[in-house]
C-alpha positions as CSV (number, residue, x, y, z in Angstrom):
1,X,30.2,24.5,-100.0
2,X,27.6,21.8,-100.6
3,X,30.1,19.0,-99.8
4,X,31.2,20.9,-96.6
5,X,27.6,21.2,-95.4
6,X,26.8,17.7,-96.3
7,X,29.8,16.2,-94.5
8,X,29.7,18.3,-91.3
9,X,26.1,19.3,-90.8
10,X,24.0,16.8,-92.6
11,X,23.0,15.0,-89.3
12,X,22.3,18.3,-87.6
13,X,19.9,19.4,-90.3
14,X,18.0,16.1,-89.9
15,X,18.0,16.3,-86.1
16,X,16.4,19.8,-86.3
17,X,13.3,17.9,-87.7
18,X,13.4,14.6,-85.9
19,X,13.9,16.2,-82.4
20,X,10.6,18.1,-82.8
21,X,8.6,15.3,-84.3
22,X,7.1,12.3,-82.3
23,X,8.9,9.3,-83.9
24,X,9.5,7.0,-81.0
25,X,13.2,6.8,-81.8
26,X,12.5,5.5,-85.4
27,X,14.5,8.1,-87.5
28,X,15.5,5.9,-90.4
29,X,13.8,3.8,-93.1
30,X,15.8,0.6,-92.1
31,X,12.8,-1.2,-90.8
32,X,10.8,-0.8,-94.1
33,X,13.8,-1.8,-96.2
34,X,14.6,-4.8,-94.0
35,X,11.0,-5.9,-94.3
36,X,11.2,-5.8,-98.1
37,X,14.4,-7.9,-98.0
38,X,12.8,-10.4,-95.6
39,X,9.8,-10.9,-97.9
40,X,12.0,-11.2,-101.0
41,X,14.2,-13.8,-99.3
42,X,11.2,-16.2,-99.1
43,X,10.5,-16.0,-102.8
44,X,12.1,-18.9,-104.8
45,X,11.7,-17.0,-108.1
46,X,10.4,-13.8,-109.5
47,X,7.3,-15.6,-110.8
48,X,4.9,-16.6,-108.1
49,X,1.1,-17.1,-107.8
50,X,-0.9,-14.7,-105.6
51,X,-1.9,-17.6,-103.4
52,X,1.7,-18.5,-102.7
53,X,2.6,-14.8,-102.0
54,X,-0.3,-14.6,-99.4
55,X,1.0,-17.7,-97.7
56,X,4.5,-16.4,-97.4
57,X,3.2,-13.1,-96.0
58,X,1.0,-14.9,-93.5
59,X,4.0,-17.0,-92.3
60,X,6.1,-13.9,-91.8
61,X,3.4,-12.1,-89.9
62,X,3.0,-15.1,-87.6
63,X,6.8,-15.1,-86.9
64,X,6.7,-11.4,-86.1
65,X,3.6,-11.9,-83.8
66,X,5.6,-14.6,-81.9
67,X,8.6,-12.3,-81.6
68,X,6.6,-9.3,-80.4
69,X,4.8,-11.5,-77.8
70,X,8.3,-12.7,-76.6
71,X,9.4,-9.0,-76.2
72,X,6.2,-8.2,-74.3
73,X,6.9,-11.0,-71.8
74,X,10.5,-9.9,-71.5
75,X,9.4,-6.3,-70.6
76,X,6.8,-7.7,-68.0
77,X,9.2,-10.1,-66.3
78,X,12.8,-9.1,-66.8
79,X,14.7,-6.4,-64.8
80,X,18.3,-5.5,-65.8
81,X,20.8,-4.8,-63.1
82,X,21.9,-1.4,-64.3
83,X,18.2,-0.4,-64.3
84,X,18.0,-1.3,-60.6
85,X,20.9,1.0,-59.9
86,X,18.7,4.0,-60.8
87,X,16.1,4.3,-58.0
88,X,14.2,6.9,-60.0
89,X,13.2,4.1,-62.4
90,X,11.5,1.9,-59.7
91,X,8.0,3.0,-60.6
92,X,8.2,2.0,-64.3
93,X,10.0,-1.3,-64.0
94,X,7.9,-4.1,-65.6
95,X,5.3,-1.5,-66.6
96,X,6.7,-0.1,-69.8
97,X,8.9,-1.5,-72.6
98,X,12.4,-2.5,-71.5
99,X,13.7,-0.6,-74.5
100,X,12.0,2.6,-73.1
101,X,13.7,2.0,-69.8
102,X,17.0,1.6,-71.5
103,X,16.5,4.9,-73.3
104,X,15.6,6.7,-70.0
105,X,18.7,5.2,-68.4
106,X,20.8,6.7,-71.2
107,X,19.1,10.0,-70.6
108,X,20.0,9.9,-66.9
109,X,23.6,9.3,-67.8
110,X,23.4,12.2,-70.3
111,X,22.0,14.4,-67.5
112,X,24.8,13.5,-65.1
113,X,27.8,13.4,-67.5
114,X,26.9,16.1,-70.0
115,X,24.3,18.6,-68.9
116,X,25.5,19.1,-65.3
117,X,29.2,19.0,-66.1
118,X,29.0,21.7,-68.8
119,X,25.9,23.6,-67.5
120,X,24.0,22.9,-70.8
121,X,20.2,23.1,-71.2
122,X,18.0,20.1,-71.7
123,X,16.3,21.0,-75.0
124,X,13.5,18.5,-74.2
125,X,14.3,16.5,-77.5
126,X,13.7,13.2,-75.7
127,X,10.2,14.4,-74.6
128,X,9.1,15.7,-78.0
129,X,10.5,12.9,-80.1
130,X,10.1,9.8,-78.0
131,X,7.3,10.7,-75.5
132,X,9.6,9.8,-72.6
133,X,10.7,12.1,-69.6
134,X,13.7,14.2,-70.6
135,X,16.6,15.3,-68.4
136,X,14.8,18.3,-66.9
137,X,11.8,16.2,-66.0
138,X,14.0,13.4,-64.6
139,X,15.6,16.1,-62.4
140,X,12.4,16.4,-60.4
141,X,12.5,12.9,-58.9
142,X,10.5,9.7,-59.3
143,X,9.0,9.1,-62.7
144,X,5.2,8.9,-63.0
145,X,3.9,6.2,-65.3
146,X,1.3,8.6,-66.6
147,X,4.0,10.9,-68.0
148,X,5.1,8.2,-70.4
149,X,3.5,7.9,-73.8
150,X,1.0,5.0,-74.2
151,X,3.2,3.7,-77.1
152,X,5.7,2.4,-74.5
153,X,3.1,1.1,-72.1
154,X,1.3,-1.2,-74.6
155,X,2.5,-4.7,-73.6
156,X,-0.3,-6.8,-74.9
157,X,-2.4,-7.3,-78.1
158,X,-5.7,-6.2,-76.6
159,X,-7.6,-3.4,-78.3
160,X,-6.9,0.0,-76.9
161,X,-10.5,1.1,-77.7
162,X,-11.9,-0.9,-74.8
163,X,-11.8,2.1,-72.4
164,X,-13.4,4.6,-74.7
165,X,-16.9,3.9,-73.5
166,X,-15.9,4.6,-69.9
167,X,-15.2,8.3,-70.6
168,X,-17.3,10.6,-68.3
169,X,-18.3,13.3,-70.8
170,X,-19.8,15.6,-68.0
171,X,-16.6,15.4,-66.0
172,X,-14.4,16.2,-69.0
173,X,-16.6,19.2,-70.0
174,X,-16.5,20.4,-66.4
175,X,-12.7,20.4,-66.6
176,X,-12.8,22.4,-69.9
177,X,-15.3,24.8,-68.3
178,X,-12.9,25.5,-65.4
179,X,-10.1,26.2,-67.9
180,X,-12.2,28.5,-70.1
181,X,-14.1,30.5,-67.4
182,X,-11.0,32.7,-66.3
183,X,-10.3,33.7,-70.0
184,X,-11.6,37.1,-71.4
185,X,-14.9,37.2,-73.2
186,X,-13.3,37.4,-76.6
187,X,-11.4,34.2,-76.0
188,X,-14.6,32.5,-74.7
189,X,-16.5,33.4,-77.8
190,X,-13.6,32.2,-80.0
191,X,-13.7,28.8,-78.2
192,X,-17.5,28.6,-78.5
193,X,-17.4,29.3,-82.2
194,X,-14.8,26.6,-82.9
195,X,-16.8,24.1,-80.8
196,X,-19.9,24.9,-82.8
197,X,-18.1,24.4,-86.0
198,X,-17.1,20.9,-84.9
199,X,-20.4,19.7,-83.4
200,X,-22.8,21.5,-85.8
201,X,-20.9,22.0,-89.0
202,X,-24.1,22.5,-91.0
203,X,-25.2,25.5,-88.8
204,X,-22.2,27.6,-89.2
205,X,-23.2,31.3,-89.4
206,X,-20.0,32.4,-91.0
207,X,-20.3,33.1,-94.7
208,X,-17.6,32.3,-97.2
209,X,-15.6,35.2,-98.4
210,X,-16.9,37.1,-101.5
211,X,-14.8,36.4,-104.5
212,X,-15.2,38.1,-107.9
213,X,-16.0,35.4,-110.4
214,X,-15.9,37.4,-113.7
215,X,-12.4,39.0,-113.8
216,X,-12.2,39.8,-117.5
217,X,-11.8,43.5,-118.4
218,X,-12.1,46.5,-116.2
219,X,-15.6,46.9,-114.6
220,X,-17.6,49.9,-115.6
221,X,-18.1,52.9,-113.3
222,X,-21.7,51.7,-112.6
223,X,-20.5,48.3,-111.5
224,X,-17.8,49.8,-109.3
225,X,-20.3,52.0,-107.5
226,X,-22.6,48.9,-107.0
227,X,-19.7,47.0,-105.5
228,X,-18.8,49.8,-103.2
229,X,-22.4,50.1,-102.0
230,X,-22.5,46.4,-101.4
231,X,-19.3,46.5,-99.4
232,X,-20.6,49.4,-97.3
233,X,-23.9,47.5,-96.6
234,X,-22.0,44.3,-95.6
235,X,-19.5,46.1,-93.3
236,X,-21.8,48.7,-91.7
237,X,-22.1,46.6,-88.6
238,X,-19.5,47.5,-86.0
239,X,-19.1,44.6,-83.6
240,X,-19.0,45.2,-79.9
241,X,-15.9,44.4,-77.7
242,X,-17.3,41.0,-76.9
243,X,-18.3,40.0,-80.5
244,X,-15.2,41.4,-82.3
245,X,-13.6,38.1,-82.9
246,X,-16.7,36.4,-84.3
247,X,-18.0,39.4,-86.3
248,X,-14.8,40.1,-88.2
249,X,-15.1,37.1,-90.4
250,X,-17.9,38.4,-92.6
251,X,-16.0,41.4,-94.1
252,X,-15.1,41.0,-97.8
253,X,-11.4,40.5,-98.5
254,X,-11.2,40.7,-102.3
255,X,-9.5,43.8,-103.7
256,X,-12.6,44.8,-105.6
257,X,-14.4,45.4,-102.3
258,X,-11.9,47.8,-100.7
259,X,-13.7,50.0,-98.2
260,X,-13.7,53.8,-98.5
261,X,-12.0,56.2,-96.1
262,X,-15.4,56.8,-94.3
263,X,-15.7,53.1,-93.6
264,X,-12.2,53.0,-92.1
265,X,-13.2,55.6,-89.6
266,X,-16.1,53.4,-88.5
267,X,-13.8,50.4,-87.9
268,X,-13.3,49.7,-84.2
269,X,-9.8,50.6,-82.9
270,X,-8.6,47.3,-81.3
271,X,-6.7,48.9,-78.4
272,X,-7.1,48.2,-74.7
273,X,-8.8,51.1,-72.8
274,X,-6.4,51.0,-69.9
275,X,-3.3,50.2,-72.0
276,X,-3.9,52.3,-75.2
277,X,-0.6,51.2,-76.8
278,X,-1.3,47.5,-76.6
279,X,-3.2,45.9,-79.5
280,X,-6.0,43.6,-78.5
281,X,-5.6,39.9,-79.0
282,X,-5.9,36.6,-77.1
283,X,-2.4,36.7,-75.7
284,X,-2.5,40.4,-74.7
285,X,-5.9,40.0,-73.2
286,X,-4.7,37.1,-71.0
287,X,-1.6,39.0,-70.0
288,X,-3.5,42.1,-69.1
289,X,-6.1,40.1,-67.2
290,X,-3.5,38.3,-65.2
291,X,-1.0,41.1,-64.5
292,X,-2.6,44.4,-65.5
293,X,-3.7,45.3,-62.0
294,X,-0.2,44.6,-60.6
295,X,1.5,47.1,-62.9
296,X,1.6,50.7,-61.5
297,X,-1.0,52.8,-63.3
298,X,1.5,55.6,-64.1
299,X,3.1,53.3,-66.7
300,X,-0.1,52.0,-68.4
301,X,-0.2,54.6,-71.2
302,X,3.4,53.9,-72.1
303,X,3.4,50.1,-72.3
304,X,3.3,48.6,-75.7
305,X,3.7,44.9,-74.8
306,X,3.5,42.6,-71.8
307,X,5.6,39.5,-72.0
308,X,5.2,36.6,-69.6
309,X,7.9,33.9,-69.2
310,X,8.0,30.4,-67.8
311,X,7.6,30.4,-64.0
312,X,10.2,27.8,-63.1
313,X,12.4,29.7,-60.7
314,X,14.4,31.2,-63.6
315,X,11.7,33.8,-64.5
316,X,13.9,36.9,-63.6
317,X,16.8,35.7,-65.8
318,X,14.4,34.6,-68.5
319,X,12.8,38.1,-68.6
320,X,16.3,39.7,-69.0
321,X,17.2,37.3,-71.8
322,X,14.0,38.2,-73.7
323,X,14.6,42.0,-73.3
324,X,18.1,41.6,-74.6
325,X,16.8,39.9,-77.8
326,X,17.6,36.3,-76.8
327,X,15.2,33.4,-76.3
328,X,14.0,32.9,-72.8
329,X,15.7,29.5,-72.8
330,X,19.1,31.4,-72.7
331,X,18.7,32.1,-69.0
332,X,21.8,30.1,-68.2
333,X,23.8,32.4,-70.4
334,X,22.5,35.4,-68.3
335,X,23.5,33.7,-65.1
336,X,27.0,33.0,-66.4
337,X,27.5,36.6,-67.6
338,X,26.4,38.0,-64.2
339,X,28.9,35.6,-62.4
340,X,31.6,36.8,-64.8
341,X,30.8,40.4,-63.9
342,X,31.0,39.6,-60.2
343,X,34.5,38.0,-60.7
344,X,35.8,40.8,-62.9
345,X,34.8,43.6,-60.6
346,X,34.9,41.6,-57.3
347,X,36.4,44.5,-55.3
348,X,33.7,46.9,-56.3
349,X,30.8,44.5,-55.8
350,X,32.1,43.5,-52.4
351,X,32.1,47.1,-51.4
352,X,28.6,47.6,-52.7
353,X,27.0,44.5,-51.2
354,X,29.0,43.8,-48.0
355,X,29.1,47.1,-46.0
356,X,26.2,46.3,-43.7
357,X,25.9,42.5,-44.3
358,X,29.3,40.8,-44.4
359,X,29.2,37.7,-46.6
360,X,26.3,39.0,-48.7
361,X,28.5,39.0,-51.8
362,X,29.0,35.2,-51.4
363,X,25.3,34.6,-50.9
364,X,24.5,36.5,-54.0
365,X,27.1,34.6,-56.0
366,X,25.8,31.3,-54.8
367,X,22.2,32.4,-55.7
368,X,23.2,33.1,-59.3
369,X,25.4,30.0,-59.7
370,X,23.2,27.1,-60.9
371,X,24.4,23.8,-62.2
372,X,21.2,21.7,-62.3
373,X,18.7,21.0,-65.0
374,X,15.1,22.1,-65.0
375,X,13.4,24.2,-62.4
376,X,15.4,26.1,-59.8
377,X,15.0,25.8,-56.1
378,X,14.2,28.8,-53.9
379,X,17.8,29.4,-53.0
380,X,18.5,30.1,-56.7
381,X,15.6,32.4,-57.2
382,X,16.7,35.8,-58.5
383,X,17.1,38.6,-55.9
384,X,16.3,41.5,-58.2
385,X,17.1,44.2,-55.6
386,X,20.8,43.3,-55.9
387,X,21.0,41.5,-59.2
388,X,19.7,44.5,-61.2
389,X,23.0,46.4,-60.4
390,X,24.9,43.5,-62.1
391,X,22.5,43.5,-65.1
392,X,22.9,47.3,-65.6
393,X,26.7,47.2,-65.4
394,X,27.3,44.0,-67.4
395,X,25.0,44.9,-70.3
396,X,25.1,48.7,-70.2
397,X,21.3,49.0,-69.8
398,X,18.8,50.9,-67.7
399,X,17.0,48.6,-65.3
400,X,13.5,49.5,-64.0
401,X,11.9,47.3,-61.3
402,X,8.2,48.1,-61.3
403,X,6.0,47.2,-58.3
404,X,2.7,48.7,-57.1
405,X,4.5,49.1,-53.7
406,X,7.2,51.2,-55.2
407,X,9.4,51.4,-58.3
408,X,12.9,52.6,-58.9
409,X,15.7,52.8,-61.5
410,X,19.3,51.5,-61.7
411,X,21.9,52.8,-64.2
412,X,25.4,51.3,-64.7
413,X,27.6,52.1,-61.7
414,X,30.9,52.7,-63.6
415,X,30.3,54.1,-67.1
416,X,28.4,57.1,-68.3
417,X,25.6,57.3,-71.0
418,X,28.2,58.3,-73.7
419,X,29.8,54.9,-73.2
420,X,26.7,53.1,-74.4
421,X,25.2,53.0,-77.8
422,X,22.1,55.0,-78.3
423,X,19.2,54.7,-78.0
424,X,19.8,53.3,-74.6
425,X,18.3,49.9,-73.9
426,X,15.8,49.5,-71.1
427,X,15.1,46.4,-69.0
428,X,11.7,46.9,-67.3
429,X,10.7,44.0,-65.1
430,X,7.5,43.8,-63.0
431,X,7.2,41.9,-59.7
432,X,3.8,40.1,-59.8
433,X,2.0,37.3,-57.9
434,X,4.3,37.7,-54.9
435,X,7.3,35.8,-56.5
436,X,7.2,36.0,-60.3
437,X,8.8,38.4,-62.8
438,X,7.5,39.5,-66.2
439,X,8.8,42.2,-68.5
440,X,7.1,45.1,-70.2
441,X,8.2,47.4,-73.1
442,X,8.0,51.1,-72.4
443,X,7.6,53.5,-75.3
444,X,8.3,57.2,-75.7
445,X,9.3,59.7,-72.9
446,X,7.7,57.6,-70.2
447,X,7.9,58.8,-66.5
448,X,11.0,57.2,-65.1
449,X,11.1,56.0,-61.4
450,X,13.7,57.6,-59.1
451,X,17.2,56.1,-58.8
452,X,18.0,53.6,-56.1
453,X,19.7,54.9,-53.0
454,X,22.5,52.3,-53.3
455,X,23.2,53.5,-56.8
456,X,23.3,57.1,-55.6
457,X,25.9,56.3,-52.9
458,X,28.2,54.0,-55.0
459,X,28.1,55.5,-58.5
460,X,31.2,57.1,-60.1
461,X,31.4,60.7,-61.2
462,X,31.2,59.5,-64.8
463,X,28.0,57.5,-64.1
464,X,26.4,60.5,-62.5
465,X,25.7,61.8,-66.0
466,X,22.9,59.2,-66.3
467,X,20.8,61.0,-63.8
468,X,21.3,64.4,-65.6
469,X,20.5,62.8,-68.9
470,X,17.1,61.5,-67.7
471,X,16.2,64.1,-65.1
472,X,13.2,65.3,-67.0
473,X,11.6,61.9,-67.1
474,X,12.4,61.3,-63.4
475,X,10.8,64.7,-62.5
476,X,7.8,63.8,-64.5
477,X,7.3,60.6,-62.5
478,X,7.5,62.5,-59.2
479,X,5.0,65.0,-60.4
480,X,2.5,62.2,-61.3
481,X,3.1,60.2,-58.2
482,X,3.4,62.9,-55.6
483,X,0.9,65.9,-55.5
484,X,2.4,69.4,-54.9
485,X,1.3,69.3,-51.2
486,X,3.1,66.0,-50.6
487,X,6.2,67.3,-52.3
488,X,6.2,70.5,-50.3
489,X,5.8,68.6,-47.1
490,X,8.7,66.2,-48.1
491,X,10.9,69.2,-48.8
492,X,10.1,70.7,-45.4
493,X,11.1,67.4,-43.7
494,X,14.4,67.4,-45.7
495,X,15.1,70.9,-44.5
């Protein structure tokens, strides 16, 4: 087994590390080993005076200095023909190392020949390991010199510290202030505490954790009572909502200072007031601050997590991937599966999507089909009103589309609830910011939005059992959303 792994997967194990570490394409020790061989080649014997050794090293360094200067001049003056063929490289010619341009040209060929041909994802290894634009960034158009790491732009021997004195501290702090101001108070306090630790390390108000020094033998009852009293005295302060992050550091952690049950009752419950099932934290505070007001209030008590995804035109497919237990980078797999569903049941979906708008099936297929790298253009943005039917049928899940303007539910069109493993999986996506999708996790017997009219008119008899199965939750939603007077008036209109 060891030999099998070593032969087939040795390079892949190494790549898992080198692709995530900035190494500027230096992934071996050959340079160090060759330098040792070069120095040893200048020694006439194994016995040499220190003065002679220093002279040999100085000579080698001068040779290398000349060679590096020659490479700098080559990068500043020379342009290779196959580099001119890529118009996207025009802005970086003679401005960065010619070796870096060669690497970017190779990445362009990889984008054209590999990623587009097979619909693979970029992975951004080129960006994280070399500091150069990767395939998904090259997809956006002309390369900006500022997007290239300074390592490749250094084409002289002048000190890089020359521009440090030109930093405008006030302007830089103003930029940081603009980034920090929209964050919640807890996050602001956390940033402020960390900044104080860096600027004024001697004035840190946080005390080191109490550690029991004498651990020999079991403490007497009197000593135990004294320690409990001390722990009670030190943890009697209950921080407010704004000072919770800063105030939680002073509590003793050692096992000898375990708080009593009465103290546990005094501890603040770190739950959001509007979302009682969401634990407070920097990420959850930001998510609630950004999207909480855009989620219908009827679902607030039943949401246990709000998950945002990358807003790159694939957000709807990314949200579905995360709900199904995959990484959000698997959005291309979701697209391919939905296209497969459309081909397998083409007759059914043409009947569902084409009755009033002939050709709508083809438009939907072209929307889901994506062969590029990186962000999607508007014509490939998800149309959740139609795509949710494909998601529900392909994966056998319940799909909720939540929106403050109106929410509804879609079940699988063909199969019934007994055809899907229980508990049934729920995909709940929220439409926010006028063009972005996030997903939330709903817990318990939450009120379920009513079923979509298209589902009602196209479902099979077997699929009708979905509505019967969740009728109580659907009725609960209608009771919460529509008062009795409104329901009675609606019934009169139906009559």
